[in-house]
mmCIF file of the N, C-alpha and C atoms, coordinates in Angstrom:
data_MODEL
# 
_entry.id   MODEL 
# 
loop_
_atom_site.group_PDB 
_atom_site.id 
_atom_site.type_symbol 
_atom_site.label_atom_id 
_atom_site.label_alt_id 
_atom_site.label_comp_id 
_atom_site.label_asym_id 
_atom_site.label_entity_id 
_atom_site.label_seq_id 
_atom_site.pdbx_PDB_ins_code 
_atom_site.Cartn_x 
_atom_site.Cartn_y 
_atom_site.Cartn_z 
_atom_site.occupancy 
_atom_site.B_iso_or_equiv 
_atom_site.pdbx_formal_charge 
_atom_site.auth_seq_id 
_atom_site.auth_comp_id 
_atom_site.auth_asym_id 
_atom_site.auth_atom_id 
_atom_site.pdbx_PDB_model_num 
ATOM 1   N N  . UNK A 1 1  ? -221.782 -82.143  -29.698 1.00 0.00 ? 1  UNK A N  1 
ATOM 2   C CA . UNK A 1 1  ? -222.327 -83.631  -29.816 1.00 0.00 ? 1  UNK A CA 1 
ATOM 3   C C  . UNK A 1 1  ? -223.875 -83.810  -29.440 1.00 0.00 ? 1  UNK A C  1 
ATOM 4   N N  . UNK A 1 2  ? -224.576 -84.160  -30.487 1.00 0.00 ? 2  UNK A N  1 
ATOM 5   C CA . UNK A 1 2  ? -225.974 -84.398  -30.103 1.00 0.00 ? 2  UNK A CA 1 
ATOM 6   C C  . UNK A 1 2  ? -226.262 -85.984  -29.697 1.00 0.00 ? 2  UNK A C  1 
ATOM 7   N N  . UNK A 1 3  ? -227.036 -86.163  -28.643 1.00 0.00 ? 3  UNK A N  1 
ATOM 8   C CA . UNK A 1 3  ? -227.379 -87.415  -28.134 1.00 0.00 ? 3  UNK A CA 1 
ATOM 9   C C  . UNK A 1 3  ? -228.573 -87.746  -28.622 1.00 0.00 ? 3  UNK A C  1 
ATOM 10  N N  . UNK A 1 4  ? -228.986 -88.965  -28.863 1.00 0.00 ? 4  UNK A N  1 
ATOM 11  C CA . UNK A 1 4  ? -230.328 -89.453  -29.345 1.00 0.00 ? 4  UNK A CA 1 
ATOM 12  C C  . UNK A 1 4  ? -231.382 -89.406  -28.259 1.00 0.00 ? 4  UNK A C  1 
ATOM 13  N N  . UNK A 1 5  ? -231.026 -89.401  -26.894 1.00 0.00 ? 5  UNK A N  1 
ATOM 14  C CA . UNK A 1 5  ? -231.931 -89.550  -25.976 1.00 0.00 ? 5  UNK A CA 1 
ATOM 15  C C  . UNK A 1 5  ? -231.445 -88.288  -24.862 1.00 0.00 ? 5  UNK A C  1 
ATOM 16  N N  . UNK A 1 6  ? -232.466 -87.793  -24.275 1.00 0.00 ? 6  UNK A N  1 
ATOM 17  C CA . UNK A 1 6  ? -232.203 -86.808  -23.401 1.00 0.00 ? 6  UNK A CA 1 
ATOM 18  C C  . UNK A 1 6  ? -231.947 -87.145  -21.968 1.00 0.00 ? 6  UNK A C  1 
ATOM 19  N N  . UNK A 1 7  ? -232.568 -88.395  -21.728 1.00 0.00 ? 7  UNK A N  1 
ATOM 20  C CA . UNK A 1 7  ? -232.311 -88.784  -20.177 1.00 0.00 ? 7  UNK A CA 1 
ATOM 21  C C  . UNK A 1 7  ? -232.194 -90.380  -20.314 1.00 0.00 ? 7  UNK A C  1 
ATOM 22  N N  . UNK A 1 8  ? -231.925 -90.974  -19.154 1.00 0.00 ? 8  UNK A N  1 
ATOM 23  C CA . UNK A 1 8  ? -231.955 -92.406  -19.238 1.00 0.00 ? 8  UNK A CA 1 
ATOM 24  C C  . UNK A 1 8  ? -233.402 -92.954  -19.275 1.00 0.00 ? 8  UNK A C  1 
ATOM 25  N N  . UNK A 1 9  ? -234.285 -92.314  -18.876 1.00 0.00 ? 9  UNK A N  1 
ATOM 26  C CA . UNK A 1 9  ? -235.706 -92.782  -19.008 1.00 0.00 ? 9  UNK A CA 1 
ATOM 27  C C  . UNK A 1 9  ? -235.969 -92.980  -20.578 1.00 0.00 ? 9  UNK A C  1 
ATOM 28  N N  . UNK A 1 10 ? -235.604 -91.798  -21.250 1.00 0.00 ? 10 UNK A N  1 
ATOM 29  C CA . UNK A 1 10 ? -235.849 -91.917  -22.620 1.00 0.00 ? 10 UNK A CA 1 
ATOM 30  C C  . UNK A 1 10 ? -235.128 -93.085  -23.330 1.00 0.00 ? 10 UNK A C  1 
ATOM 31  N N  . UNK A 1 11 ? -233.844 -93.325  -22.950 1.00 0.00 ? 11 UNK A N  1 
ATOM 32  C CA . UNK A 1 11 ? -233.107 -94.247  -23.488 1.00 0.00 ? 11 UNK A CA 1 
ATOM 33  C C  . UNK A 1 11 ? -233.811 -95.702  -23.250 1.00 0.00 ? 11 UNK A C  1 
ATOM 34  N N  . UNK A 1 12 ? -234.164 -95.911  -22.002 1.00 0.00 ? 12 UNK A N  1 
ATOM 35  C CA . UNK A 1 12 ? -234.837 -97.227  -21.700 1.00 0.00 ? 12 UNK A CA 1 
ATOM 36  C C  . UNK A 1 12 ? -236.128 -97.372  -22.431 1.00 0.00 ? 12 UNK A C  1 
ATOM 37  N N  . UNK A 1 13 ? -237.068 -96.361  -22.524 1.00 0.00 ? 13 UNK A N  1 
ATOM 38  C CA . UNK A 1 13 ? -238.126 -96.378  -23.246 1.00 0.00 ? 13 UNK A CA 1 
ATOM 39  C C  . UNK A 1 13 ? -238.279 -96.351  -24.731 1.00 0.00 ? 13 UNK A C  1 
ATOM 40  N N  . UNK A 1 14 ? -237.048 -95.831  -25.270 1.00 0.00 ? 14 UNK A N  1 
ATOM 41  C CA . UNK A 1 14 ? -236.676 -95.701  -26.757 1.00 0.00 ? 14 UNK A CA 1 
ATOM 42  C C  . UNK A 1 14 ? -237.952 -95.532  -27.537 1.00 0.00 ? 14 UNK A C  1 
ATOM 43  N N  . UNK A 1 15 ? -238.590 -94.393  -27.174 1.00 0.00 ? 15 UNK A N  1 
ATOM 44  C CA . UNK A 1 15 ? -239.743 -93.886  -28.031 1.00 0.00 ? 15 UNK A CA 1 
ATOM 45  C C  . UNK A 1 15 ? -240.750 -94.715  -27.933 1.00 0.00 ? 15 UNK A C  1 
ATOM 46  N N  . UNK A 1 16 ? -241.174 -95.568  -26.856 1.00 0.00 ? 16 UNK A N  1 
ATOM 47  C CA . UNK A 1 16 ? -242.259 -96.364  -26.704 1.00 0.00 ? 16 UNK A CA 1 
ATOM 48  C C  . UNK A 1 16 ? -241.964 -97.790  -27.365 1.00 0.00 ? 16 UNK A C  1 
ATOM 49  N N  . UNK A 1 17 ? -240.761 -97.986  -27.939 1.00 0.00 ? 17 UNK A N  1 
ATOM 50  C CA . UNK A 1 17 ? -240.358 -99.227  -28.354 1.00 0.00 ? 17 UNK A CA 1 
ATOM 51  C C  . UNK A 1 17 ? -239.360 -99.912  -27.504 1.00 0.00 ? 17 UNK A C  1 
ATOM 52  N N  . UNK A 1 18 ? -239.405 -99.454  -26.310 1.00 0.00 ? 18 UNK A N  1 
ATOM 53  C CA . UNK A 1 18 ? -238.386 -99.989  -25.366 1.00 0.00 ? 18 UNK A CA 1 
ATOM 54  C C  . UNK A 1 18 ? -238.837 -101.537 -24.851 1.00 0.00 ? 18 UNK A C  1 
ATOM 55  N N  . UNK A 1 19 ? -239.951 -101.666 -24.636 1.00 0.00 ? 19 UNK A N  1 
ATOM 56  C CA . UNK A 1 19 ? -240.421 -103.109 -24.345 1.00 0.00 ? 19 UNK A CA 1 
ATOM 57  C C  . UNK A 1 19 ? -239.940 -104.091 -25.366 1.00 0.00 ? 19 UNK A C  1 
ATOM 58  N N  . UNK A 1 20 ? -240.086 -103.733 -26.691 1.00 0.00 ? 20 UNK A N  1 
ATOM 59  C CA . UNK A 1 20 ? -239.694 -104.614 -27.698 1.00 0.00 ? 20 UNK A CA 1 
ATOM 60  C C  . UNK A 1 20 ? -238.258 -104.807 -27.832 1.00 0.00 ? 20 UNK A C  1 
ATOM 61  N N  . UNK A 1 21 ? -237.462 -103.699 -27.672 1.00 0.00 ? 21 UNK A N  1 
ATOM 62  C CA . UNK A 1 21 ? -236.111 -103.721 -27.823 1.00 0.00 ? 21 UNK A CA 1 
ATOM 63  C C  . UNK A 1 21 ? -235.441 -104.472 -26.754 1.00 0.00 ? 21 UNK A C  1 
ATOM 64  N N  . UNK A 1 22 ? -235.926 -104.285 -25.530 1.00 0.00 ? 22 UNK A N  1 
ATOM 65  C CA . UNK A 1 22 ? -235.164 -104.890 -24.489 1.00 0.00 ? 22 UNK A CA 1 
ATOM 66  C C  . UNK A 1 22 ? -235.547 -106.279 -24.173 1.00 0.00 ? 22 UNK A C  1 
ATOM 67  N N  . UNK A 1 23 ? -236.895 -106.676 -24.582 1.00 0.00 ? 23 UNK A N  1 
ATOM 68  C CA . UNK A 1 23 ? -237.131 -108.059 -24.664 1.00 0.00 ? 23 UNK A CA 1 
ATOM 69  C C  . UNK A 1 23 ? -236.422 -108.937 -25.692 1.00 0.00 ? 23 UNK A C  1 
ATOM 70  N N  . UNK A 1 24 ? -236.197 -108.145 -26.913 1.00 0.00 ? 24 UNK A N  1 
ATOM 71  C CA . UNK A 1 24 ? -235.479 -108.820 -27.962 1.00 0.00 ? 24 UNK A CA 1 
ATOM 72  C C  . UNK A 1 24 ? -233.906 -109.233 -27.355 1.00 0.00 ? 24 UNK A C  1 
ATOM 73  N N  . UNK A 1 25 ? -233.337 -108.201 -26.756 1.00 0.00 ? 25 UNK A N  1 
ATOM 74  C CA . UNK A 1 25 ? -232.057 -108.346 -26.219 1.00 0.00 ? 25 UNK A CA 1 
ATOM 75  C C  . UNK A 1 25 ? -232.030 -109.464 -25.215 1.00 0.00 ? 25 UNK A C  1 
ATOM 76  N N  . UNK A 1 26 ? -233.090 -109.489 -24.240 1.00 0.00 ? 26 UNK A N  1 
ATOM 77  C CA . UNK A 1 26 ? -233.126 -110.696 -23.345 1.00 0.00 ? 26 UNK A CA 1 
ATOM 78  C C  . UNK A 1 26 ? -233.300 -111.860 -23.849 1.00 0.00 ? 26 UNK A C  1 
ATOM 79  N N  . UNK A 1 27 ? -234.100 -112.046 -24.867 1.00 0.00 ? 27 UNK A N  1 
ATOM 80  C CA . UNK A 1 27 ? -234.153 -113.213 -25.590 1.00 0.00 ? 27 UNK A CA 1 
ATOM 81  C C  . UNK A 1 27 ? -232.876 -113.710 -26.282 1.00 0.00 ? 27 UNK A C  1 
ATOM 82  N N  . UNK A 1 28 ? -232.255 -112.842 -26.807 1.00 0.00 ? 28 UNK A N  1 
ATOM 83  C CA . UNK A 1 28 ? -231.135 -113.129 -27.414 1.00 0.00 ? 28 UNK A CA 1 
ATOM 84  C C  . UNK A 1 28 ? -229.934 -113.492 -26.434 1.00 0.00 ? 28 UNK A C  1 
ATOM 85  N N  . UNK A 1 29 ? -229.967 -112.973 -25.369 1.00 0.00 ? 29 UNK A N  1 
ATOM 86  C CA . UNK A 1 29 ? -229.053 -113.223 -24.331 1.00 0.00 ? 29 UNK A CA 1 
ATOM 87  C C  . UNK A 1 29 ? -229.114 -114.560 -23.536 1.00 0.00 ? 29 UNK A C  1 
ATOM 88  N N  . UNK A 1 30 ? -230.548 -114.902 -23.310 1.00 0.00 ? 30 UNK A N  1 
ATOM 89  C CA . UNK A 1 30 ? -230.808 -116.042 -22.715 1.00 0.00 ? 30 UNK A CA 1 
ATOM 90  C C  . UNK A 1 30 ? -230.603 -117.249 -23.734 1.00 0.00 ? 30 UNK A C  1 
ATOM 91  N N  . UNK A 1 31 ? -230.873 -117.059 -25.049 1.00 0.00 ? 31 UNK A N  1 
ATOM 92  C CA . UNK A 1 31 ? -230.616 -118.076 -26.058 1.00 0.00 ? 31 UNK A CA 1 
ATOM 93  C C  . UNK A 1 31 ? -229.108 -118.374 -26.211 1.00 0.00 ? 31 UNK A C  1 
ATOM 94  N N  . UNK A 1 32 ? -228.297 -117.184 -26.120 1.00 0.00 ? 32 UNK A N  1 
ATOM 95  C CA . UNK A 1 32 ? -226.803 -117.676 -26.112 1.00 0.00 ? 32 UNK A CA 1 
ATOM 96  C C  . UNK A 1 32 ? -226.321 -118.365 -25.028 1.00 0.00 ? 32 UNK A C  1 
ATOM 97  N N  . UNK A 1 33 ? -226.820 -117.947 -23.724 1.00 0.00 ? 33 UNK A N  1 
ATOM 98  C CA . UNK A 1 33 ? -226.477 -118.622 -22.413 1.00 0.00 ? 33 UNK A CA 1 
ATOM 99  C C  . UNK A 1 33 ? -226.860 -119.858 -22.481 1.00 0.00 ? 33 UNK A C  1 
ATOM 100 N N  . UNK A 1 34 ? -228.127 -120.334 -22.973 1.00 0.00 ? 34 UNK A N  1 
ATOM 101 C CA . UNK A 1 34 ? -228.418 -121.874 -23.112 1.00 0.00 ? 34 UNK A CA 1 
ATOM 102 C C  . UNK A 1 34 ? -227.594 -122.483 -24.057 1.00 0.00 ? 34 UNK A C  1 
ATOM 103 N N  . UNK A 1 35 ? -227.316 -121.863 -25.188 1.00 0.00 ? 35 UNK A N  1 
ATOM 104 C CA . UNK A 1 35 ? -226.540 -122.526 -26.408 1.00 0.00 ? 35 UNK A CA 1 
ATOM 105 C C  . UNK A 1 35 ? -225.055 -122.926 -25.581 1.00 0.00 ? 35 UNK A C  1 
ATOM 106 N N  . UNK A 1 36 ? -224.548 -122.023 -24.765 1.00 0.00 ? 36 UNK A N  1 
ATOM 107 C CA . UNK A 1 36 ? -223.367 -122.247 -24.204 1.00 0.00 ? 36 UNK A CA 1 
ATOM 108 C C  . UNK A 1 36 ? -223.343 -123.416 -23.308 1.00 0.00 ? 36 UNK A C  1 
ATOM 109 N N  . UNK A 1 37 ? -224.420 -123.395 -22.427 1.00 0.00 ? 37 UNK A N  1 
ATOM 110 C CA . UNK A 1 37 ? -224.624 -124.467 -21.485 1.00 0.00 ? 37 UNK A CA 1 
ATOM 111 C C  . UNK A 1 37 ? -224.769 -125.706 -22.085 1.00 0.00 ? 37 UNK A C  1 
ATOM 112 N N  . UNK A 1 38 ? -225.519 -125.758 -23.087 1.00 0.00 ? 38 UNK A N  1 
ATOM 113 C CA . UNK A 1 38 ? -225.958 -127.077 -23.778 1.00 0.00 ? 38 UNK A CA 1 
ATOM 114 C C  . UNK A 1 38 ? -224.636 -127.624 -24.588 1.00 0.00 ? 38 UNK A C  1 
ATOM 115 N N  . UNK A 1 39 ? -223.905 -126.767 -25.069 1.00 0.00 ? 39 UNK A N  1 
ATOM 116 C CA . UNK A 1 39 ? -222.646 -127.017 -25.785 1.00 0.00 ? 39 UNK A CA 1 
ATOM 117 C C  . UNK A 1 39 ? -221.637 -127.748 -24.753 1.00 0.00 ? 39 UNK A C  1 
ATOM 118 N N  . UNK A 1 40 ? -221.594 -126.974 -23.580 1.00 0.00 ? 40 UNK A N  1 
ATOM 119 C CA . UNK A 1 40 ? -220.802 -127.670 -22.556 1.00 0.00 ? 40 UNK A CA 1 
ATOM 120 C C  . UNK A 1 40 ? -221.104 -129.048 -22.158 1.00 0.00 ? 40 UNK A C  1 
ATOM 121 N N  . UNK A 1 41 ? -222.565 -129.098 -21.982 1.00 0.00 ? 41 UNK A N  1 
ATOM 122 C CA . UNK A 1 41 ? -222.976 -130.349 -21.502 1.00 0.00 ? 41 UNK A CA 1 
ATOM 123 C C  . UNK A 1 41 ? -222.674 -131.551 -22.599 1.00 0.00 ? 41 UNK A C  1 
ATOM 124 N N  . UNK A 1 42 ? -223.012 -131.224 -23.759 1.00 0.00 ? 42 UNK A N  1 
ATOM 125 C CA . UNK A 1 42 ? -222.677 -132.231 -24.725 1.00 0.00 ? 42 UNK A CA 1 
ATOM 126 C C  . UNK A 1 42 ? -221.197 -132.553 -24.901 1.00 0.00 ? 42 UNK A C  1 
ATOM 127 N N  . UNK A 1 43 ? -220.355 -131.479 -24.719 1.00 0.00 ? 43 UNK A N  1 
ATOM 128 C CA . UNK A 1 43 ? -219.035 -131.729 -24.794 1.00 0.00 ? 43 UNK A CA 1 
ATOM 129 C C  . UNK A 1 43 ? -218.473 -132.780 -23.609 1.00 0.00 ? 43 UNK A C  1 
ATOM 130 N N  . UNK A 1 44 ? -219.013 -132.612 -22.407 1.00 0.00 ? 44 UNK A N  1 
ATOM 131 C CA . UNK A 1 44 ? -218.678 -133.143 -21.249 1.00 0.00 ? 44 UNK A CA 1 
ATOM 132 C C  . UNK A 1 44 ? -219.073 -134.609 -21.615 1.00 0.00 ? 44 UNK A C  1 
ATOM 133 N N  . UNK A 1 45 ? -220.376 -134.823 -22.045 1.00 0.00 ? 45 UNK A N  1 
ATOM 134 C CA . UNK A 1 45 ? -220.813 -136.184 -22.056 1.00 0.00 ? 45 UNK A CA 1 
ATOM 135 C C  . UNK A 1 45 ? -220.070 -136.902 -23.207 1.00 0.00 ? 45 UNK A C  1 
ATOM 136 N N  . UNK A 1 46 ? -219.521 -136.196 -24.361 1.00 0.00 ? 46 UNK A N  1 
ATOM 137 C CA . UNK A 1 46 ? -218.688 -136.764 -25.208 1.00 0.00 ? 46 UNK A CA 1 
ATOM 138 C C  . UNK A 1 46 ? -217.443 -137.217 -24.806 1.00 0.00 ? 46 UNK A C  1 
ATOM 139 N N  . UNK A 1 47 ? -216.682 -136.555 -24.012 1.00 0.00 ? 47 UNK A N  1 
ATOM 140 C CA . UNK A 1 47 ? -215.351 -136.997 -23.242 1.00 0.00 ? 47 UNK A CA 1 
ATOM 141 C C  . UNK A 1 47 ? -215.793 -137.920 -22.360 1.00 0.00 ? 47 UNK A C  1 
ATOM 142 N N  . UNK A 1 48 ? -216.724 -138.228 -21.551 1.00 0.00 ? 48 UNK A N  1 
ATOM 143 C CA . UNK A 1 48 ? -216.929 -139.166 -20.733 1.00 0.00 ? 48 UNK A CA 1 
ATOM 144 C C  . UNK A 1 48 ? -217.246 -140.496 -21.511 1.00 0.00 ? 48 UNK A C  1 
ATOM 145 N N  . UNK A 1 49 ? -218.034 -140.362 -22.548 1.00 0.00 ? 49 UNK A N  1 
ATOM 146 C CA . UNK A 1 49 ? -218.184 -141.540 -23.473 1.00 0.00 ? 49 UNK A CA 1 
ATOM 147 C C  . UNK A 1 49 ? -216.875 -142.004 -24.002 1.00 0.00 ? 49 UNK A C  1 
ATOM 148 N N  . UNK A 1 50 ? -216.079 -141.154 -24.596 1.00 0.00 ? 50 UNK A N  1 
ATOM 149 C CA . UNK A 1 50 ? -214.920 -141.496 -25.064 1.00 0.00 ? 50 UNK A CA 1 
ATOM 150 C C  . UNK A 1 50 ? -213.949 -142.057 -24.070 1.00 0.00 ? 50 UNK A C  1 
ATOM 151 N N  . UNK A 1 51 ? -213.949 -141.622 -22.963 1.00 0.00 ? 51 UNK A N  1 
ATOM 152 C CA . UNK A 1 51 ? -213.051 -142.244 -21.859 1.00 0.00 ? 51 UNK A CA 1 
ATOM 153 C C  . UNK A 1 51 ? -213.554 -143.731 -21.613 1.00 0.00 ? 51 UNK A C  1 
ATOM 154 N N  . UNK A 1 52 ? -214.906 -143.818 -21.491 1.00 0.00 ? 52 UNK A N  1 
ATOM 155 C CA . UNK A 1 52 ? -215.314 -145.183 -21.007 1.00 0.00 ? 52 UNK A CA 1 
ATOM 156 C C  . UNK A 1 52 ? -215.139 -146.177 -22.319 1.00 0.00 ? 52 UNK A C  1 
ATOM 157 N N  . UNK A 1 53 ? -215.250 -145.653 -23.476 1.00 0.00 ? 53 UNK A N  1 
ATOM 158 C CA . UNK A 1 53 ? -214.950 -146.563 -24.520 1.00 0.00 ? 53 UNK A CA 1 
ATOM 159 C C  . UNK A 1 53 ? -213.445 -146.917 -24.856 1.00 0.00 ? 53 UNK A C  1 
ATOM 160 N N  . UNK A 1 54 ? -212.574 -145.779 -24.385 1.00 0.00 ? 54 UNK A N  1 
ATOM 161 C CA . UNK A 1 54 ? -211.045 -146.296 -24.235 1.00 0.00 ? 54 UNK A CA 1 
ATOM 162 C C  . UNK A 1 54 ? -210.875 -147.249 -23.166 1.00 0.00 ? 54 UNK A C  1 
ATOM 163 N N  . UNK A 1 55 ? -211.313 -147.210 -22.087 1.00 0.00 ? 55 UNK A N  1 
ATOM 164 C CA . UNK A 1 55 ? -211.171 -148.082 -21.023 1.00 0.00 ? 55 UNK A CA 1 
ATOM 165 C C  . UNK A 1 55 ? -211.699 -149.544 -21.479 1.00 0.00 ? 55 UNK A C  1 
ATOM 166 N N  . UNK A 1 56 ? -212.786 -149.450 -21.996 1.00 0.00 ? 56 UNK A N  1 
ATOM 167 C CA . UNK A 1 56 ? -213.332 -150.782 -22.535 1.00 0.00 ? 56 UNK A CA 1 
ATOM 168 C C  . UNK A 1 56 ? -212.523 -151.355 -23.442 1.00 0.00 ? 56 UNK A C  1 
ATOM 169 N N  . UNK A 1 57 ? -211.910 -150.672 -24.403 1.00 0.00 ? 57 UNK A N  1 
ATOM 170 C CA . UNK A 1 57 ? -211.134 -151.173 -25.427 1.00 0.00 ? 57 UNK A CA 1 
ATOM 171 C C  . UNK A 1 57 ? -209.765 -151.650 -24.864 1.00 0.00 ? 57 UNK A C  1 
ATOM 172 N N  . UNK A 1 58 ? -209.339 -150.956 -23.967 1.00 0.00 ? 58 UNK A N  1 
ATOM 173 C CA . UNK A 1 58 ? -207.982 -151.468 -23.129 1.00 0.00 ? 58 UNK A CA 1 
ATOM 174 C C  . UNK A 1 58 ? -208.340 -152.797 -22.567 1.00 0.00 ? 58 UNK A C  1 
ATOM 175 N N  . UNK A 1 59 ? -209.589 -152.960 -21.890 1.00 0.00 ? 59 UNK A N  1 
ATOM 176 C CA . UNK A 1 59 ? -209.897 -154.036 -21.017 1.00 0.00 ? 59 UNK A CA 1 
ATOM 177 C C  . UNK A 1 59 ? -210.113 -155.229 -22.067 1.00 0.00 ? 59 UNK A C  1 
ATOM 178 N N  . UNK A 1 60 ? -210.611 -155.005 -23.244 1.00 0.00 ? 60 UNK A N  1 
ATOM 179 C CA . UNK A 1 60 ? -210.889 -156.015 -24.175 1.00 0.00 ? 60 UNK A CA 1 
ATOM 180 C C  . UNK A 1 60 ? -209.446 -156.461 -24.875 1.00 0.00 ? 60 UNK A C  1 
ATOM 181 N N  . UNK A 1 61 ? -208.648 -155.465 -25.093 1.00 0.00 ? 61 UNK A N  1 
ATOM 182 C CA . UNK A 1 61 ? -207.226 -155.855 -25.649 1.00 0.00 ? 61 UNK A CA 1 
ATOM 183 C C  . UNK A 1 61 ? -206.393 -156.617 -24.671 1.00 0.00 ? 61 UNK A C  1 
ATOM 184 N N  . UNK A 1 62 ? -206.678 -156.296 -23.228 1.00 0.00 ? 62 UNK A N  1 
ATOM 185 C CA . UNK A 1 62 ? -205.726 -157.063 -22.304 1.00 0.00 ? 62 UNK A CA 1 
ATOM 186 C C  . UNK A 1 62 ? -206.320 -158.473 -22.110 1.00 0.00 ? 62 UNK A C  1 
ATOM 187 N N  . UNK A 1 63 ? -207.745 -158.593 -22.300 1.00 0.00 ? 63 UNK A N  1 
ATOM 188 C CA . UNK A 1 63 ? -208.290 -159.893 -22.148 1.00 0.00 ? 63 UNK A CA 1 
ATOM 189 C C  . UNK A 1 63 ? -207.830 -160.658 -23.368 1.00 0.00 ? 63 UNK A C  1 
ATOM 190 N N  . UNK A 1 64 ? -207.875 -160.206 -24.475 1.00 0.00 ? 64 UNK A N  1 
ATOM 191 C CA . UNK A 1 64 ? -207.508 -160.935 -25.751 1.00 0.00 ? 64 UNK A CA 1 
ATOM 192 C C  . UNK A 1 64 ? -205.988 -161.253 -25.546 1.00 0.00 ? 64 UNK A C  1 
ATOM 193 N N  . UNK A 1 65 ? -205.312 -160.511 -25.132 1.00 0.00 ? 65 UNK A N  1 
ATOM 194 C CA . UNK A 1 65 ? -203.808 -160.710 -25.067 1.00 0.00 ? 65 UNK A CA 1 
ATOM 195 C C  . UNK A 1 65 ? -203.552 -161.904 -24.006 1.00 0.00 ? 65 UNK A C  1 
ATOM 196 N N  . UNK A 1 66 ? -204.286 -161.810 -23.046 1.00 0.00 ? 66 UNK A N  1 
ATOM 197 C CA . UNK A 1 66 ? -204.183 -162.887 -21.710 1.00 0.00 ? 66 UNK A CA 1 
ATOM 198 C C  . UNK A 1 66 ? -204.779 -163.974 -22.476 1.00 0.00 ? 66 UNK A C  1 
ATOM 199 N N  . UNK A 1 67 ? -205.832 -164.086 -23.156 1.00 0.00 ? 67 UNK A N  1 
ATOM 200 C CA . UNK A 1 67 ? -206.279 -165.446 -23.734 1.00 0.00 ? 67 UNK A CA 1 
ATOM 201 C C  . UNK A 1 67 ? -205.477 -165.978 -24.860 1.00 0.00 ? 67 UNK A C  1 
ATOM 202 N N  . UNK A 1 68 ? -204.668 -165.132 -25.407 1.00 0.00 ? 68 UNK A N  1 
ATOM 203 C CA . UNK A 1 68 ? -203.651 -165.699 -26.436 1.00 0.00 ? 68 UNK A CA 1 
ATOM 204 C C  . UNK A 1 68 ? -202.625 -166.401 -25.980 1.00 0.00 ? 68 UNK A C  1 
ATOM 205 N N  . UNK A 1 69 ? -202.226 -166.063 -24.751 1.00 0.00 ? 69 UNK A N  1 
ATOM 206 C CA . UNK A 1 69 ? -201.032 -166.778 -24.023 1.00 0.00 ? 69 UNK A CA 1 
ATOM 207 C C  . UNK A 1 69 ? -201.379 -168.213 -23.432 1.00 0.00 ? 69 UNK A C  1 
ATOM 208 N N  . UNK A 1 70 ? -202.770 -168.637 -23.494 1.00 0.00 ? 70 UNK A N  1 
ATOM 209 C CA . UNK A 1 70 ? -203.289 -169.810 -22.773 1.00 0.00 ? 70 UNK A CA 1 
ATOM 210 C C  . UNK A 1 70 ? -203.128 -170.881 -23.666 1.00 0.00 ? 70 UNK A C  1 
# 
């Protein structure tokens, strides 16, 4: 079996392209992490808004029901 790199240093440097390769991996990884965090934040805000709207709708419904009995 032939390996493409003779040592760990050769693997990291990747024939003088290591800086580009590893920075591309870093940017991709950070982008995915930011996307996951932003998606979770949007999801949490959506559920909080929906819960508040549901409570508001229940309060309006109860108020209208109470006013209709008067």
